[in-house]
Each structure stands twice: as structure tokens, then as C-alpha cells.
C-alpha positions in Angstrom: 93.7 66.7 89.0 93.1 70.3 90.3 91.9 71.4 93.7 90.8 74.9 94.5 92.3 75.8 97.9 91.3 78.9 99.8 92.4 78.4 103.4 95.4 76.7 105.1 96.2 74.8 101.9 97.2 78.0 100.1 100.4 77.8 102.2 103.2 75.9 100.4 104.7 74.7 103.7 101.3 73.2 104.8 100.9 71.5 101.4 104.4 70.1 101.6 103.6 68.6 105.0 100.1 67.2 104.1 101.3 65.7 100.8 104.6 64.5 102.4 106.7 66.2 99.7 110.3 67.3 99.7 110.6 71.0 100.1 110.2 73.2 98.1 108.2 70.8 95.8 104.8 72.2 97.0 105.5 75.6 95.4 105.6 73.8 92.0 102.2 72.3 92.6 100.4 75.6 92.5 99.3 76.2 88.9 97.7 79.6 89.3 95.6 82.0 91.2 91.9 81.6 90.9 88.5 82.9 92.0 85.6 80.7 92.9 82.5 82.6 91.9 79.2 81.8 93.5 80.6 80.8 96.9 82.2 82.9 99.6 84.6 82.1 102.5 83.2 81.9 106.0 85.6 81.7 109.0 84.9 79.5 112.0 86.9 76.8 113.7 88.2 76.2 110.2 87.4 78.2 107.0 84.6 76.9 104.8 82.4 78.0 101.9 78.8 79.2 101.7 76.5 80.1 98.8 76.8 83.6 97.3 79.7 86.0 96.5 83.2 84.8 95.6 86.5 83.8 97.2 90.0 84.1 96.0 92.4 81.1 96.2 94.8 79.0 94.3 94.7 75.9 92.1 96.8 73.0 93.3 97.7 70.1 91.0 97.7 66.7 92.7 97.5 63.0 91.8 95.0 60.4 93.1 97.2 59.5 96.1 97.7 63.1 97.0 93.9 63.8 96.6 93.3 61.0 99.2 95.8 62.7 101.5 93.9 66.0 101.1 90.6 64.1 101.9 92.2 62.8 105.1 93.5 66.3 106.0 90.0 67.8 105.4 88.2 65.1 107.4 86.1 63.9 104.5 85.7 60.4 105.9 84.3 61.7 109.2 82.0 64.2 107.6 83.9 67.4 108.5 84.2 68.5 104.9 82.8 67.2 101.6 84.7 67.4 98.3 82.7 68.7 95.4 83.5 69.0 91.7 83.4 72.6 90.3 83.8 73.5 86.6 86.6 75.8 85.4 84.6 78.4 83.5 87.3 80.8 82.1 91.1 80.8 81.9 93.2 84.0 82.0 96.9 84.0 81.6 97.3 83.0 85.2 96.2 79.4 84.7 99.2 77.4 83.6 98.1 74.0 82.3 94.4 74.8 83.0 91.8 74.8 80.3 88.2 76.0 80.2 85.9 73.0 80.7 88.3 71.4 83.1 87.0 70.3 86.5 88.5 71.0 89.8 87.7 69.9 93.3 86.8 72.2 96.3 86.3 71.3 99.9 83.2 72.6 101.8 83.0 72.2 105.5 79.8 71.3 107.4 78.7 74.5 109.1 77.5 73.0 112.3 80.8 71.1 112.8 82.8 74.3 112.2 80.7 76.7 114.3 79.9 79.0 111.3 76.7 80.7 110.3 76.1 79.3 106.8 73.0 77.8 105.2 72.9 75.4 102.3 69.4 75.2 100.9 67.6 72.1 99.8 66.9 68.7 101.2 68.9 65.6 101.9 72.3 65.2 103.4 74.8 68.0 103.6 76.8 66.5 100.7 73.6 66.3 98.5 72.7 69.9 99.3 76.2 71.2 98.4 76.4 69.2 95.2 72.9 70.4 94.2 73.7 74.1 94.8 77.0 73.8 92.9 75.5 72.0 89.9 72.4 74.2 89.6 73.7 77.7 90.2 76.5 78.3 87.8 79.3 78.2 90.4 82.6 78.1 88.7 86.4 78.7 89.1 88.1 81.4 87.0 91.8 81.6 86.9 93.5 85.0 87.3 97.0 86.4 87.2 
């Protein structure tokens, strides 16, 4: 599985600690640089994403157990972040082992919990609004060198 990371998880040392890997194993988990188009980074207590613009990051390859560790790190269970599926729209030479049409995960933090000024339109829960915006607006990850 792939995860688009754009904040603290772009640091191999942090990934090593969160996934409880042997150094320098985390460096091998990054499969390329990428840009998430349609969302931009907003900094608050922790970084998060908001509709519009783009944000540069990295693609991180994980297994199911490691994805669960990332969910714990991001506070998914207590509603700090939600994890949302984002399509991979195009692959440049920078996406080793990544194919167009793949799906990756991205974490989006709840603005009021992170003290950021960001609005997610629509109705329903925060998770529902994020998923709706991502699925309806052509948001996608593009790999880059």
C-alpha cells in the first residue's frame, strides 16, 4: 500500500520510529516524490490539508500492520485525522513501483482540532465531507522526480 506523506512522516527517522523499523530501513520505504493536486498544506498545531492548490510530499510503501501504526500515530481512532483514498493520476520517472490507476492513502486533520483555518464544504461528518470533496473534485497524486 502507498501513503502520501507531507509533514513529519517525510522524515525517515520519524518513519523508522513510528513503524518500529531497524535503521535505515525507512529510507527504502519511500518509493518516490509526489505532488497531491487539489489540496494544499495548512500549518497549525500539526500540518493538515485543505481544498485547493497542491502540496509536495513523498510516497511511502507500507503493509497493513504498518498502516495501522500510521493510523495510531495520526490519531485516526480519536478523530484527529481521517485517512482518505486518493487516486494516482500520472506517473513520471520518479515513481518506482507506482502505476497510474493505483490508489494511495492520505491523512487529513480536522481543522478545529489542529487550530487551522480550513473549510471542507458539504454536509455530514468531517470524514464524509473530506471523502466527498476528494471523490468529486479530481484530486489526485502525481509522482515526480
